[in-house]
C-alpha positions, 0 to 999 in steps of 0.5 A: 301834217306840214306846217301851214304856209303863208299866202302871198309869198314872193317867187324869191321866197318860194324858191328859197323854201324849195331849195331848202326842202331839196337840201333836206331831202338830199341830206336825209337820203344820203344819211339813209345810205343812198348814193347821191349819184343814183338819186340826184337825177330823180329830184325835182328842180327848184322851180318844179319843187316850187310848183309842188309846194304851190300845188300842195297849198292849192289842194289844202285850199280846195279841200277847205273851200269845197266844191268850186263855183259851177262857172269855173268848172264849166270853163273850157280851160278847166279840164272838166270832164277829164279824169285829171281835170282838177289837177290840170286846173291847179297846175294851170292856175300856178302857171298863171299866177307865176309865169316864170314857173310855166316851163316847170308846170308844163313839165309836171303836166307832162308827167301826169298819167294819161286820162284814157 
């Protein structure tokens, strides 16, 4: 299990953490004998990694809190009623909390499987 993260971190700190995580992934995969020219294009950008970090934190928080308030889940922007409603809501919340990450959030939302 990953170590718990502190809330309220600045975007600068989050980006530094994300860059460090990506560096560790590159080192690990390189040591496993993978060709960096092959796997580098598949790695997330620093901002995408920040979104993934924040998403993991949100998943843990949601699990700890349990069900969200009925008011929130009925809001039209919540994604309620779709198979990926909870995931949509988590990513949207990240974009609202960190507007600088909005392009990365939208890119990751586009990577979600279709809810059909």
